[in-house]
N, C-alpha and C positions, 0 to 999 in steps of 0.2 A: 504494500499499500503506500510506502514512503516513496517510491519511484513514481507512482502516478501523481502524488501530491506535488513533487517537484516539477513534473511535466506541465501540470495544470497552472502552477505559478509561473513558469516560463511563458507559456502561451498568454497568460494575463498580462505579463510585463510587456511582451511584444505588442499586444493588442493597444495598451495604453500609450506605448511609444508611437506607434502609427497613428493613433488618434491626435496625439499632441503634435506631431509633425505636419498634420494637415493644416495647422495654423499658418505656415509659412506662405508668403505670396510676394509678387514682384510688382513694384509701382514703376512704370515707364517714366522716361523724361517727359516733362511738360504735363504730367497729370499728378493728381493728389488722390489718396484713397480716404473715404469716409468710413470710420469704424463705428459699428452699431452693435451694442450689447443688448441682447434679448430684443432686438428690433428698434431700440431707441438709440439716437445719435449720441456718441460719447466724444469723439475727437477726429480731427483731420491729420494725416501724416504730414510731416513737414518737408521731407525730401524724397526724391526717387531713390529706388534700390531694393534690396531685399529686406523684407519686414516680417514680423511675426505677431500674431494676434492669438488670443485664445481660441481654441478649436470650435467648430459648429457643434451644437447649436448655441453655445454661450455668445460668441461674437461672430459677426460677418462683416465683410468689407465690400464697398462699391466704388469703382473708379469714377473720378470726377475730373473734368477738364479744368 
């Protein structure tokens, strides 16, 4: 049974890491991203480049010119 418990924990860790990595996104030059937490606007990104936000369904982003 210890073998299966370790395997389940490993699968859970991999799933959480994949979910957390889904929060990365890229903001192109000349655009800004609006970050929304639970559908309510919270902030604008200040520069173009590689960004991270909390993963879906907590936060979402939308590109803005």
